[in-house]
GULUMDO-979698 format. One record per residue (C-alpha): residue in one letter; x negated, y, z; residue number from 1. Coordinates in steps of 0.02 Angstrom, whole numbers. Example, Ala and Ser with C-alpha at 12.3 -4.5 7.8 and 13.67 -1.06 7.14 Angstrom:
2
drenba->A u->-615 v->-225 w->390 voba->1
drenba->S u->-684 v->-53 w->357 voba->2
END
This chain:
444
drenba->M u->-324 v->-8064 w->-7170 voba->1
drenba->A u->-286 v->-7927 w->-7043 voba->2
drenba->L u->-309 v->-7943 w->-6856 voba->3
drenba->T u->-143 v->-7894 w->-6779 voba->4
drenba->L u->-109 v->-7817 w->-6609 voba->5
drenba->P u->72 v->-7758 w->-6595 voba->6
drenba->A u->135 v->-7669 w->-6439 voba->7
drenba->H u->261 v->-7750 w->-6323 voba->8
drenba->P u->439 v->-7746 w->-6393 voba->9
drenba->D u->532 v->-7589 w->-6341 voba->10
drenba->P u->721 v->-7592 w->-6375 voba->11
drenba->L u->743 v->-7409 w->-6327 voba->12
drenba->A u->611 v->-7354 w->-6452 voba->13
drenba->D u->680 v->-7473 w->-6584 voba->14
drenba->R u->853 v->-7392 w->-6570 voba->15
drenba->L u->775 v->-7221 w->-6590 voba->16
drenba->H u->675 v->-7277 w->-6742 voba->17
drenba->A u->832 v->-7351 w->-6822 voba->18
drenba->S u->935 v->-7194 w->-6792 voba->19
drenba->G u->856 v->-7093 w->-6934 voba->20
drenba->L u->817 v->-6950 w->-6815 voba->21
drenba->L u->628 v->-6963 w->-6835 voba->22
drenba->H u->639 v->-6935 w->-7024 voba->23
drenba->D u->749 v->-6782 w->-6992 voba->24
drenba->L u->623 v->-6715 w->-6867 voba->25
drenba->A u->476 v->-6745 w->-6985 voba->26
drenba->H u->568 v->-6647 w->-7120 voba->27
drenba->G u->620 v->-6506 w->-7003 voba->28
drenba->L u->455 v->-6487 w->-6913 voba->29
drenba->G u->351 v->-6506 w->-7070 voba->30
drenba->G u->211 v->-6603 w->-6990 voba->31
drenba->P u->163 v->-6735 w->-6863 voba->32
drenba->F u->247 v->-6733 w->-6693 voba->33
drenba->H u->254 v->-6828 w->-6529 voba->34
drenba->Y u->418 v->-6885 w->-6454 voba->35
drenba->L u->441 v->-6898 w->-6266 voba->36
drenba->L u->559 v->-7009 w->-6166 voba->37
drenba->P u->572 v->-6928 w->-5993 voba->38
drenba->E u->688 v->-7063 w->-5925 voba->39
drenba->R u->540 v->-7182 w->-5934 voba->40
drenba->F u->436 v->-7064 w->-5827 voba->41
drenba->D u->577 v->-7061 w->-5699 voba->42
drenba->A u->585 v->-7252 w->-5695 voba->43
drenba->N u->396 v->-7271 w->-5675 voba->44
drenba->L u->393 v->-7143 w->-5533 voba->45
drenba->A u->535 v->-7235 w->-5446 voba->46
drenba->D u->441 v->-7400 w->-5462 voba->47
drenba->F u->285 v->-7329 w->-5378 voba->48
drenba->R u->390 v->-7260 w->-5237 voba->49
drenba->A u->478 v->-7427 w->-5220 voba->50
drenba->A u->309 v->-7516 w->-5203 voba->51
drenba->L u->265 v->-7403 w->-5056 voba->52
drenba->T u->434 v->-7432 w->-4974 voba->53
drenba->E u->424 v->-7621 w->-4996 voba->54
drenba->A u->255 v->-7623 w->-4909 voba->55
drenba->G u->318 v->-7516 w->-4766 voba->56
drenba->V u->186 v->-7385 w->-4805 voba->57
drenba->E u->214 v->-7199 w->-4796 voba->58
drenba->G u->149 v->-7121 w->-4957 voba->59
drenba->R u->159 v->-6986 w->-5088 voba->60
drenba->V u->144 v->-6996 w->-5277 voba->61
drenba->Y u->55 v->-6854 w->-5368 voba->62
drenba->Y u->68 v->-6854 w->-5559 voba->63
drenba->A u->-104 v->-6828 w->-5638 voba->64
drenba->K u->-58 v->-6681 w->-5749 voba->65
drenba->K u->-210 v->-6700 w->-5861 voba->66
drenba->A u->-135 v->-6857 w->-5936 voba->67
drenba->N u->-10 v->-6757 w->-6040 voba->68
drenba->K u->19 v->-6571 w->-6062 voba->69
drenba->A u->207 v->-6583 w->-6091 voba->70
drenba->S u->313 v->-6470 w->-5982 voba->71
drenba->V u->454 v->-6596 w->-5966 voba->72
drenba->F u->351 v->-6708 w->-5854 voba->73
drenba->M u->318 v->-6565 w->-5733 voba->74
drenba->D u->505 v->-6529 w->-5735 voba->75
drenba->R u->537 v->-6711 w->-5687 voba->76
drenba->C u->411 v->-6700 w->-5545 voba->77
drenba->A u->497 v->-6545 w->-5476 voba->78
drenba->A u->669 v->-6623 w->-5491 voba->79
drenba->A u->613 v->-6783 w->-5403 voba->80
drenba->G u->514 v->-6695 w->-5267 voba->81
drenba->A u->353 v->-6777 w->-5328 voba->82
drenba->G u->182 v->-6699 w->-5319 voba->83
drenba->A u->56 v->-6656 w->-5454 voba->84
drenba->D u->-132 v->-6679 w->-5466 voba->85
drenba->V u->-208 v->-6524 w->-5547 voba->86
drenba->A u->-389 v->-6483 w->-5585 voba->87
drenba->S u->-388 v->-6305 w->-5651 voba->88
drenba->L u->-307 v->-6138 w->-5617 voba->89
drenba->G u->-204 v->-6156 w->-5776 voba->90
drenba->E u->-137 v->-6325 w->-5723 voba->91
drenba->L u->-97 v->-6259 w->-5549 voba->92
drenba->R u->-3 v->-6109 w->-5618 voba->93
drenba->D u->93 v->-6218 w->-5740 voba->94
drenba->A u->146 v->-6339 w->-5604 voba->95
drenba->L u->206 v->-6196 w->-5494 voba->96
drenba->G u->297 v->-6118 w->-5641 voba->97
drenba->H u->396 v->-6279 w->-5668 voba->98
drenba->G u->452 v->-6286 w->-5488 voba->99
drenba->V u->326 v->-6401 w->-5405 voba->100
drenba->R u->295 v->-6329 w->-5232 voba->101
drenba->G u->119 v->-6278 w->-5182 voba->102
drenba->E u->117 v->-6400 w->-5036 voba->103
drenba->D u->156 v->-6539 w->-5161 voba->104
drenba->L u->-3 v->-6507 w->-5261 voba->105
drenba->V u->-171 v->-6591 w->-5240 voba->106
drenba->V u->-317 v->-6499 w->-5320 voba->107
drenba->T u->-455 v->-6615 w->-5384 voba->108
drenba->G u->-603 v->-6598 w->-5501 voba->109
drenba->P u->-785 v->-6551 w->-5470 voba->110
drenba->A u->-854 v->-6379 w->-5423 voba->111
drenba->K u->-691 v->-6282 w->-5420 voba->112
drenba->S u->-696 v->-6095 w->-5455 voba->113
drenba->E u->-672 v->-5971 w->-5313 voba->114
drenba->Q u->-510 v->-5910 w->-5392 voba->115
drenba->L u->-440 v->-6087 w->-5400 voba->116
drenba->L u->-489 v->-6118 w->-5219 voba->117
drenba->R u->-411 v->-5955 w->-5162 voba->118
drenba->V u->-245 v->-5984 w->-5250 voba->119
drenba->A u->-241 v->-6165 w->-5189 voba->120
drenba->V u->-262 v->-6108 w->-5008 voba->121
drenba->R u->-129 v->-5974 w->-5024 voba->122
drenba->Q u->-8 v->-6100 w->-5099 voba->123
drenba->S u->-46 v->-6228 w->-4962 voba->124
drenba->A u->-107 v->-6354 w->-5089 voba->125
drenba->L u->-213 v->-6502 w->-5034 voba->126
drenba->I u->-393 v->-6483 w->-5095 voba->127
drenba->A u->-508 v->-6631 w->-5128 voba->128
drenba->V u->-679 v->-6562 w->-5081 voba->129
drenba->D u->-817 v->-6639 w->-5187 voba->130
drenba->A u->-974 v->-6559 w->-5117 voba->131
drenba->L u->-1041 v->-6469 w->-4963 voba->132
drenba->D u->-1062 v->-6304 w->-5054 voba->133
drenba->E u->-879 v->-6314 w->-5107 voba->134
drenba->L u->-828 v->-6336 w->-4926 voba->135
drenba->D u->-936 v->-6184 w->-4880 voba->136
drenba->R u->-852 v->-6079 w->-5015 voba->137
drenba->L u->-682 v->-6130 w->-4948 voba->138
drenba->L u->-730 v->-6080 w->-4772 voba->139
drenba->A u->-799 v->-5914 w->-4835 voba->140
drenba->L u->-631 v->-5865 w->-4911 voba->141
drenba->A u->-570 v->-5812 w->-4740 voba->142
drenba->E u->-388 v->-5834 w->-4788 voba->143
drenba->P u->-259 v->-5812 w->-4648 voba->144
drenba->R u->-195 v->-5990 w->-4672 voba->145
drenba->P u->-304 v->-6145 w->-4653 voba->146
drenba->A u->-370 v->-6236 w->-4805 voba->147
drenba->R u->-292 v->-6410 w->-4819 voba->148
drenba->V u->-436 v->-6526 w->-4861 voba->149
drenba->L u->-476 v->-6704 w->-4912 voba->150
drenba->L u->-660 v->-6751 w->-4914 voba->151
drenba->R u->-700 v->-6852 w->-5069 voba->152
drenba->R u->-805 v->-7006 w->-5034 voba->153
drenba->H u->-944 v->-7054 w->-5155 voba->154
drenba->P u->-906 v->-7236 w->-5203 voba->155
drenba->P u->-1049 v->-7345 w->-5137 voba->156
drenba->A u->-1016 v->-7475 w->-5272 voba->157
drenba->Q u->-1035 v->-7345 w->-5411 voba->158
drenba->L u->-1196 v->-7257 w->-5365 voba->159
drenba->R u->-1206 v->-7168 w->-5533 voba->160
drenba->S u->-1040 v->-7081 w->-5507 voba->161
drenba->R u->-1057 v->-6891 w->-5502 voba->162
drenba->F u->-909 v->-6873 w->-5385 voba->163
drenba->G u->-902 v->-6870 w->-5197 voba->164
drenba->L u->-1003 v->-6853 w->-5037 voba->165
drenba->G u->-1129 v->-6982 w->-4979 voba->166
drenba->D u->-1144 v->-7043 w->-4798 voba->167
drenba->A u->-1255 v->-6902 w->-4735 voba->168
drenba->Q u->-1153 v->-6770 w->-4827 voba->169
drenba->L u->-990 v->-6839 w->-4757 voba->170
drenba->H u->-1061 v->-6832 w->-4581 voba->171
drenba->E u->-1112 v->-6651 w->-4606 voba->172
drenba->A u->-945 v->-6606 w->-4686 voba->173
drenba->L u->-852 v->-6677 w->-4536 voba->174
drenba->R u->-962 v->-6575 w->-4419 voba->175
drenba->R u->-926 v->-6415 w->-4516 voba->176
drenba->C u->-739 v->-6449 w->-4518 voba->177
drenba->A u->-740 v->-6477 w->-4329 voba->178
drenba->V u->-836 v->-6316 w->-4300 voba->179
drenba->A u->-727 v->-6216 w->-4419 voba->180
drenba->E u->-573 v->-6247 w->-4311 voba->181
drenba->D u->-421 v->-6153 w->-4382 voba->182
drenba->A u->-506 v->-6107 w->-4547 voba->183
drenba->V u->-485 v->-6283 w->-4614 voba->184
drenba->R u->-367 v->-6429 w->-4584 voba->185
drenba->L u->-452 v->-6593 w->-4627 voba->186
drenba->E u->-307 v->-6705 w->-4676 voba->187
drenba->G u->-409 v->-6854 w->-4733 voba->188
drenba->F u->-517 v->-6928 w->-4869 voba->189
drenba->S u->-509 v->-6975 w->-5053 voba->190
drenba->F u->-609 v->-7062 w->-5189 voba->191
drenba->H u->-625 v->-7067 w->-5378 voba->192
drenba->L u->-660 v->-7245 w->-5438 voba->193
drenba->S u->-690 v->-7296 w->-5618 voba->194
drenba->G u->-615 v->-7458 w->-5683 voba->195
drenba->Y u->-452 v->-7547 w->-5645 voba->196
drenba->A u->-498 v->-7689 w->-5527 voba->197
drenba->V u->-388 v->-7714 w->-5374 voba->198
drenba->Q u->-512 v->-7772 w->-5241 voba->199
drenba->P u->-637 v->-7626 w->-5254 voba->200
drenba->R u->-493 v->-7504 w->-5226 voba->201
drenba->A u->-432 v->-7600 w->-5075 voba->202
drenba->D u->-609 v->-7611 w->-5007 voba->203
drenba->L u->-643 v->-7425 w->-5021 voba->204
drenba->A u->-469 v->-7380 w->-4957 voba->205
drenba->G u->-504 v->-7485 w->-4803 voba->206
drenba->E u->-665 v->-7388 w->-4776 voba->207
drenba->L u->-569 v->-7224 w->-4787 voba->208
drenba->V u->-447 v->-7284 w->-4654 voba->209
drenba->E u->-596 v->-7312 w->-4538 voba->210
drenba->L u->-662 v->-7138 w->-4581 voba->211
drenba->C u->-495 v->-7065 w->-4527 voba->212
drenba->L u->-510 v->-7150 w->-4358 voba->213
drenba->K u->-687 v->-7083 w->-4335 voba->214
drenba->A u->-635 v->-6907 w->-4386 voba->215
drenba->R u->-495 v->-6906 w->-4256 voba->216
drenba->V u->-625 v->-6928 w->-4120 voba->217
drenba->L u->-689 v->-6754 w->-4172 voba->218
drenba->G u->-514 v->-6683 w->-4150 voba->219
drenba->L u->-475 v->-6681 w->-4336 voba->220
drenba->Q u->-304 v->-6725 w->-4408 voba->221
drenba->A u->-364 v->-6859 w->-4533 voba->222
drenba->D u->-199 v->-6948 w->-4563 voba->223
drenba->R u->-200 v->-6981 w->-4752 voba->224
drenba->I u->-308 v->-7054 w->-4889 voba->225
drenba->S u->-299 v->-7038 w->-5079 voba->226
drenba->I u->-348 v->-7184 w->-5190 voba->227
drenba->G u->-328 v->-7080 w->-5349 voba->228
drenba->G u->-267 v->-7160 w->-5509 voba->229
drenba->G u->-334 v->-7302 w->-5614 voba->230
drenba->F u->-173 v->-7406 w->-5618 voba->231
drenba->P u->-183 v->-7501 w->-5783 voba->232
drenba->V u->-50 v->-7501 w->-5918 voba->233
drenba->D u->-2 v->-7660 w->-6009 voba->234
drenba->Y u->14 v->-7613 w->-6193 voba->235
drenba->V u->10 v->-7780 w->-6284 voba->236
drenba->P u->55 v->-7964 w->-6250 voba->237
drenba->A u->-76 v->-8077 w->-6171 voba->238
drenba->D u->-88 v->-8200 w->-6316 voba->239
drenba->A u->-111 v->-8061 w->-6445 voba->240
drenba->W u->-246 v->-7980 w->-6338 voba->241
drenba->E u->-340 v->-8143 w->-6312 voba->242
drenba->T u->-334 v->-8180 w->-6498 voba->243
drenba->F u->-396 v->-8005 w->-6538 voba->244
drenba->L u->-544 v->-8018 w->-6418 voba->245
drenba->G u->-589 v->-8189 w->-6486 voba->246
drenba->E u->-585 v->-8142 w->-6670 voba->247
drenba->H u->-635 v->-7958 w->-6666 voba->248
drenba->S u->-778 v->-7918 w->-6787 voba->249
drenba->P u->-831 v->-7776 w->-6905 voba->250
drenba->G u->-753 v->-7869 w->-7053 voba->251
drenba->Y u->-580 v->-7816 w->-6996 voba->252
drenba->Y u->-623 v->-7631 w->-7004 voba->253
drenba->H u->-647 v->-7501 w->-7139 voba->254
drenba->A u->-830 v->-7480 w->-7187 voba->255
drenba->Q u->-875 v->-7628 w->-7075 voba->256
drenba->K u->-859 v->-7513 w->-6925 voba->257
drenba->A u->-930 v->-7596 w->-6770 voba->258
drenba->F u->-848 v->-7572 w->-6600 voba->259
drenba->A u->-909 v->-7644 w->-6436 voba->260
drenba->V u->-768 v->-7741 w->-6353 voba->261
drenba->G u->-821 v->-7667 w->-6186 voba->262
drenba->D u->-782 v->-7492 w->-6250 voba->263
drenba->F u->-599 v->-7533 w->-6280 voba->264
drenba->Y u->-469 v->-7492 w->-6150 voba->265
drenba->P u->-402 v->-7658 w->-6078 voba->266
drenba->Y u->-240 v->-7650 w->-6177 voba->267
drenba->H u->-172 v->-7803 w->-6090 voba->268
drenba->S u->-165 v->-7811 w->-5902 voba->269
drenba->P u->-74 v->-7952 w->-5810 voba->270
drenba->V u->-48 v->-7836 w->-5661 voba->271
drenba->A u->-5 v->-7659 w->-5714 voba->272
drenba->G u->77 v->-7498 w->-5656 voba->273
drenba->A u->166 v->-7507 w->-5489 voba->274
drenba->D u->128 v->-7694 w->-5480 voba->275
drenba->A u->-57 v->-7648 w->-5472 voba->276
drenba->L u->-16 v->-7539 w->-5322 voba->277
drenba->R u->77 v->-7685 w->-5243 voba->278
drenba->A u->-78 v->-7793 w->-5269 voba->279
drenba->I u->-192 v->-7662 w->-5190 voba->280
drenba->L u->-79 v->-7647 w->-5038 voba->281
drenba->A u->-73 v->-7836 w->-5020 voba->282
drenba->A u->-262 v->-7857 w->-5034 voba->283
drenba->S u->-373 v->-7868 w->-4880 voba->284
drenba->P u->-513 v->-7738 w->-4875 voba->285
drenba->G u->-677 v->-7831 w->-4876 voba->286
drenba->G u->-585 v->-7989 w->-4926 voba->287
drenba->T u->-541 v->-8040 w->-4748 voba->288
drenba->G u->-419 v->-7996 w->-4612 voba->289
drenba->T u->-257 v->-7899 w->-4624 voba->290
drenba->S u->-192 v->-7821 w->-4784 voba->291
drenba->L u->-223 v->-7639 w->-4831 voba->292
drenba->A u->-39 v->-7603 w->-4802 voba->293
drenba->E u->-51 v->-7670 w->-4625 voba->294
drenba->R u->-208 v->-7569 w->-4589 voba->295
drenba->L u->-124 v->-7411 w->-4651 voba->296
drenba->R u->26 v->-7443 w->-4539 voba->297
drenba->Q u->-81 v->-7484 w->-4386 voba->298
drenba->A u->-186 v->-7327 w->-4407 voba->299
drenba->G u->-40 v->-7214 w->-4448 voba->300
drenba->V u->-120 v->-7164 w->-4613 voba->301
drenba->M u->-21 v->-7103 w->-4763 voba->302
drenba->L u->-70 v->-7165 w->-4937 voba->303
drenba->L u->-82 v->-7038 w->-5079 voba->304
drenba->L u->-85 v->-7090 w->-5263 voba->305
drenba->E u->-129 v->-6992 w->-5420 voba->306
drenba->P u->-70 v->-7098 w->-5569 voba->307
drenba->G u->-66 v->-7021 w->-5742 voba->308
drenba->R u->-62 v->-7150 w->-5881 voba->309
drenba->A u->42 v->-7271 w->-5776 voba->310
drenba->L u->181 v->-7143 w->-5749 voba->311
drenba->L u->185 v->-7113 w->-5938 voba->312
drenba->D u->197 v->-7295 w->-5990 voba->313
drenba->R u->317 v->-7305 w->-6140 voba->314
drenba->A u->365 v->-7122 w->-6110 voba->315
drenba->G u->313 v->-7060 w->-6282 voba->316
drenba->S u->244 v->-7100 w->-6454 voba->317
drenba->S u->158 v->-7008 w->-6597 voba->318
drenba->V u->233 v->-6991 w->-6771 voba->319
drenba->F u->137 v->-6953 w->-6931 voba->320
drenba->R u->200 v->-6936 w->-7109 voba->321
drenba->V u->112 v->-7026 w->-7251 voba->322
drenba->Q u->32 v->-6904 w->-7375 voba->323
drenba->G u->-48 v->-7030 w->-7492 voba->324
drenba->V u->-113 v->-7207 w->-7516 voba->325
drenba->K u->-280 v->-7251 w->-7595 voba->326
drenba->D u->-318 v->-7428 w->-7653 voba->327
drenba->R u->-486 v->-7507 w->-7614 voba->328
drenba->T u->-546 v->-7682 w->-7648 voba->329
drenba->G u->-446 v->-7795 w->-7535 voba->330
drenba->Y u->-357 v->-7657 w->-7438 voba->331
drenba->G u->-300 v->-7477 w->-7445 voba->332
drenba->I u->-323 v->-7313 w->-7354 voba->333
drenba->V u->-164 v->-7226 w->-7297 voba->334
drenba->T u->-187 v->-7040 w->-7266 voba->335
drenba->V u->-67 v->-6953 w->-7147 voba->336
drenba->D u->-24 v->-6771 w->-7116 voba->337
drenba->G u->-123 v->-6756 w->-6954 voba->338
drenba->T u->-294 v->-6800 w->-6885 voba->339
drenba->S u->-369 v->-6921 w->-6761 voba->340
drenba->L u->-390 v->-6773 w->-6644 voba->341
drenba->S u->-208 v->-6810 w->-6601 voba->342
drenba->L u->-247 v->-6991 w->-6558 voba->343
drenba->S u->-394 v->-6962 w->-6444 voba->344
drenba->E u->-462 v->-7137 w->-6414 voba->345
drenba->Q u->-548 v->-7125 w->-6583 voba->346
drenba->W u->-661 v->-6988 w->-6516 voba->347
drenba->F u->-736 v->-7096 w->-6377 voba->348
drenba->N u->-824 v->-7224 w->-6488 voba->349
drenba->S u->-669 v->-7329 w->-6474 voba->350
drenba->E u->-503 v->-7366 w->-6560 voba->351
drenba->Y u->-321 v->-7350 w->-6509 voba->352
drenba->L u->-277 v->-7531 w->-6537 voba->353
drenba->P u->-86 v->-7547 w->-6523 voba->354
drenba->E u->-44 v->-7540 w->-6707 voba->355
drenba->P u->73 v->-7414 w->-6790 voba->356
drenba->V u->249 v->-7455 w->-6844 voba->357
drenba->L u->296 v->-7413 w->-7025 voba->358
drenba->L u->465 v->-7327 w->-7046 voba->359
drenba->P u->502 v->-7320 w->-7234 voba->360
drenba->Q u->614 v->-7184 w->-7306 voba->361
drenba->G u->715 v->-7313 w->-7400 voba->362
drenba->D u->708 v->-7496 w->-7446 voba->363
drenba->P u->527 v->-7551 w->-7475 voba->364
drenba->D u->490 v->-7610 w->-7652 voba->365
drenba->D u->324 v->-7696 w->-7621 voba->366
drenba->G u->267 v->-7842 w->-7516 voba->367
drenba->P u->137 v->-7845 w->-7374 voba->368
drenba->Y u->-6 v->-7721 w->-7385 voba->369
drenba->E u->-165 v->-7706 w->-7282 voba->370
drenba->A u->-231 v->-7531 w->-7247 voba->371
drenba->C u->-326 v->-7425 w->-7123 voba->372
drenba->V u->-258 v->-7253 w->-7079 voba->373
drenba->G u->-355 v->-7094 w->-7112 voba->374
drenba->G u->-326 v->-6915 w->-7058 voba->375
drenba->A u->-305 v->-6762 w->-7168 voba->376
drenba->S u->-474 v->-6683 w->-7129 voba->377
drenba->C u->-636 v->-6685 w->-7229 voba->378
drenba->L u->-729 v->-6790 w->-7099 voba->379
drenba->E u->-782 v->-6968 w->-7139 voba->380
drenba->S u->-752 v->-7010 w->-6956 voba->381
drenba->D u->-572 v->-6948 w->-6957 voba->382
drenba->L u->-479 v->-7113 w->-6952 voba->383
drenba->L u->-331 v->-7140 w->-6840 voba->384
drenba->T u->-351 v->-7328 w->-6863 voba->385
drenba->W u->-513 v->-7404 w->-6929 voba->386
drenba->R u->-439 v->-7578 w->-6917 voba->387
drenba->R u->-349 v->-7643 w->-7070 voba->388
drenba->I u->-165 v->-7655 w->-7023 voba->389
drenba->A u->-50 v->-7785 w->-7102 voba->390
drenba->F u->98 v->-7675 w->-7149 voba->391
drenba->A u->256 v->-7768 w->-7203 voba->392
drenba->A u->262 v->-7659 w->-7360 voba->393
drenba->R u->150 v->-7536 w->-7450 voba->394
drenba->P u->171 v->-7366 w->-7366 voba->395
drenba->R u->236 v->-7228 w->-7479 voba->396
drenba->V u->225 v->-7038 w->-7472 voba->397
drenba->G u->354 v->-6977 w->-7348 voba->398
drenba->D u->359 v->-7138 w->-7245 voba->399
drenba->L u->322 v->-7122 w->-7060 voba->400
drenba->L u->193 v->-7209 w->-6952 voba->401
drenba->V u->238 v->-7216 w->-6768 voba->402
drenba->Y u->95 v->-7251 w->-6647 voba->403
drenba->P u->179 v->-7326 w->-6493 voba->404
drenba->N u->154 v->-7280 w->-6311 voba->405
drenba->T u->32 v->-7136 w->-6334 voba->406
drenba->A u->96 v->-7021 w->-6196 voba->407
drenba->G u->-40 v->-7072 w->-6074 voba->408
drenba->Y u->-199 v->-6976 w->-6122 voba->409
drenba->Q u->-185 v->-7014 w->-6308 voba->410
drenba->M u->-75 v->-6883 w->-6387 voba->411
drenba->D u->-149 v->-6718 w->-6332 voba->412
drenba->S u->-308 v->-6729 w->-6230 voba->413
drenba->N u->-419 v->-6692 w->-6382 voba->414
drenba->E u->-300 v->-6605 w->-6502 voba->415
drenba->S u->-373 v->-6464 w->-6605 voba->416
drenba->P u->-305 v->-6356 w->-6748 voba->417
drenba->F u->-450 v->-6411 w->-6860 voba->418
drenba->H u->-431 v->-6349 w->-7041 voba->419
drenba->E u->-298 v->-6230 w->-6970 voba->420
drenba->L u->-181 v->-6379 w->-6961 voba->421
drenba->P u->-45 v->-6347 w->-6832 voba->422
drenba->L u->-45 v->-6446 w->-6672 voba->423
drenba->P u->93 v->-6578 w->-6672 voba->424
drenba->S u->253 v->-6523 w->-6588 voba->425
drenba->K u->320 v->-6615 w->-6437 voba->426
drenba->V u->501 v->-6668 w->-6449 voba->427
drenba->V u->599 v->-6722 w->-6295 voba->428
drenba->I u->724 v->-6859 w->-6335 voba->429
drenba->D u->880 v->-6890 w->-6231 voba->430
drenba->Q u->980 v->-7046 w->-6271 voba->431
drenba->P u->1145 v->-7034 w->-6175 voba->432
drenba->A u->1229 v->-7200 w->-6138 voba->433
drenba->D u->1396 v->-7133 w->-6200 voba->434
drenba->N u->1327 v->-7066 w->-6365 voba->435
drenba->P u->1242 v->-7179 w->-6494 voba->436
drenba->R u->1158 v->-7029 w->-6575 voba->437
drenba->P u->1003 v->-6971 w->-6480 voba->438
drenba->R u->985 v->-6786 w->-6440 voba->439
drenba->W u->824 v->-6688 w->-6450 voba->440
drenba->R u->742 v->-6524 w->-6401 voba->441
drenba->L u->569 v->-6452 w->-6416 voba->442
drenba->D u->460 v->-6460 w->-6262 voba->443
drenba->R u->416 v->-6284 w->-6209 voba->444
END
């Protein structure tokens, strides 16, 4: 018997799936594709902004561009006056090209190239400095305008992290910024923290507020902190997730594939998205005293956020067409017209667990059918879903499998034209309230 893990119900996606449009797109595009729902991005962005307003905290939201390469999301940032978190010269140029202003960009990532640093300074972008030599290279650019800088703090609770400056390095960086005078404008501090827990973020954010106060004694601006991303997304219901974790074993997977539960993304989170931000703001740094929100207000410190996955929650899904079905003892192997390179969790010793939805071309003529889902390549490891899925009917050639909620990091971070297979197209879907038929366009 299969171990099920369906995604949360999504009426908007259900209407799209029932419209017949996805079958038309699969025929017209001739291969797998991703569909995007930009109105969901808008709603998620608005919710994060609302959380800041509710807490009485001044803040800015920067979309972590690496989470999805689609142009439409940069267009939405520009239209909404939101910022973008970029980590390469290509990402910076793309954001500018879609109308995001230079001063609304934050440049992150380790060991940035001189060209990236130079363009970032000229565009008045905020630069998260990760090392002393990076700060020196910034100062050596001798640009006529000051470099806007955040100093990235090495997280004391994650000593193995490769990001950030330790205590002694932070002290030295502050000294160099003070001496540099007009060459640099130290606007504050940032951190990169792995995991999704609320309290560690509140704790480290509280420490950064104190660093701002100390930096001001040196005559530095220091009026903002960035807590990065790491806001969880709730993909599946709590009961389904608990059942999955309790029963999970290699017997549910093709070839008895073994996965460590700890390697799975936490697909259920009781506090997710903007609600996770609300919880961080309500928490007391160090577990005692006033809330983080109150400390930010008292110190006159702005809060910067860099969510990626959380802004893309339910904003897109991936669609594959069935190419064939192979029967095995007790279950089958469905092969689709793409590869697991377009569903990237599979390439991190893990599995994308929210299960695909079968959209038949016509009325199904068979009963329930268990199957894993393989890609079209010659690699044994190319499975989109190792777990045996309990489909309501036996998939047939031409049917569609829709993997739900893949916009956040799943659909394009590892895509490759392996075997000269084309990369899946991205299709932007608009569903006007006054028109039951959804409209579409290719993302450019």
